[in-house]
C-alpha positions, 0 to 999 in steps of 0.5 A: 861786037867787042874785038877778040884781039886787045891792044897792049900800050906801054907807059908812053901810050904807044902800042907794043903787041896784041893779046887775046881777050878772055870770053868774059867781054862777050857777056851780054850787058844787064843793067838791072842785074848790076844794079841788084848785085851793087845794092846787095854789096852795099846793104851788107855794110848797113849796121842794124839799128833801133831803140831800146824796146823799153824806151818810153814804156819804162813807167808805172802807167796803166789804163784801167776801164773797169766800172766797179772801180773807184774813181781814183783808179778807173780811167772811164767816166771821170771826165778824162781821156781814156790813157794810161796814167801813172800810178806814183802815190803822193808824187807830182807825176801821179795821174800823168799820161805815159808809155804811149806814143804821143805822151810826154817821154812816150815811145816812138810809134814806129821806130826801126827795128833790129830784127828788120832785114835791110840786106838785099839777098842775091844768089851767088851765081847771079852776083858772079854773072853781074861782075861779068856783065859789068866787065863787059860794059868797061869795054864798050865805049858807048857805055863808059861815055854815057856814064860821063866819063871823057874819052877820045876817039882814039881809045881802043877799048879795053885799055890794057897797058904792060905790067910795068904799071904796077911798079910805078911807085911815085904819084907823078909817075902814075899821072905821067902814064895816065896823061899818056893814055889819053885819060887826063881829061877825065881826071880834070873832070873828076877833079873839078866836079868836087862839090861841098855836101849840102846838110849835116853829112859835111860835119860826119867826116864826108864834107865833099861829094867826089866823082869816080875817075879811072879804076885801074886793075892790076894782078897781085900786089902793086906800088901803084895802089899807094902811089895813085891814092892821092889822085882824085877819083882814082882807084887802084884794086887787085883783079881777084877782089873785083866786084860790081860796085867797083865796076859800077859805082852808084850801080851805074855801069861803065867806068873807065878801066885801065887793065894791066896785062897780068889783070887780063890773064887774071880775068881768064883764070877767074871767070874762064878763058873758054868761049860759050 
């Protein structure tokens, strides 16, 4: 069971007080629902694609199967395959097969279609419940450890730090604060796990495959967002912009999260502080 009291830490890692946790941390963990919500968010960014409907078909080729036509015009009983053939008179391409898949310059058999539904749909209440479930998973050390994050036995979840964390304007200050919170081991894991992507993706702006490390959740605008953007695997977000994908990258819940004291209060305002 999640403790209903959270420990607020100073920037030096020492406990300074306790605070009441909102009821969102009591939400039941539902990995299938979280995965559905993450896939819905990811597929909303996809752009419909497909070839021109006339591609490979903009030719004079036609198939004539009538027997009463002269041999120069019909497509049967003349010793040739029954295929649509071009009707260009006095041209080199006259009689060539065109306009079907498998023919030279023909269309694709089953190309992608722009009218295809590629976005996964999810109910609004289910999406909110998935976010609540992902938040609760961040407070469970077993789920966080199973995801691959390096945590120590001394950590008390959820990790809450004082609001002065959001005022840190230098990358060095953020690194020092995370080190005092005993998160430096997970930062090293993410830094050393960066690899070069296999395939053509490395030529398309995504050369490296990177790992996710700690997510820092603040209340309102924060200088730490700019200070932490160069740290491998670290993300900073506002409590009002939280969603299932941030809390469960790759649809795997249990991300290591550092909450500011104001962010915990923001959770109670957004998801309700009363207990069910």
